[in-house]
Residue, then its C-alpha position, 0 to 999 in steps of 0.5 A: m123236744s125229746n123225752i128223758i126217762l130217768k131210771y132209778n136203781d132202788m135198793k132192795v132190803k130184807v126186813v125183820y119186823d118187830t114182833h115183841d109184845c104183839s097179839v096173835d092178830d098183829l102177828e098174822c098181819i106182820d106175817s102178811l107184810p113183804t120181807i123184801i122191799d125196794v127202798p127208793d134211792s132218795v132215802g138215805e141209808e141212815n133213814v131206811a128204818d124210818w122209811i120202812t116203818d112209815e110205809s108199812g106201819w110197823c116197827i122193824d128190828s133190823w134190815s139188811q141190803v140184798e144184792 
């Protein structure tokens, strides 16, 4: 029996977090978050924003795919 290794090509995205109505402490926390994130292939493009919000705990303004 042989081992099968699956390699997934995660999608890299650049994230802009929502900073509206944030306190100074919130802004410091947001500044510490990564702006480039690997999103698993299993996450459909229509669900990327929700996935990032769930993973980071912060809402986002936008995201764009990075080549």
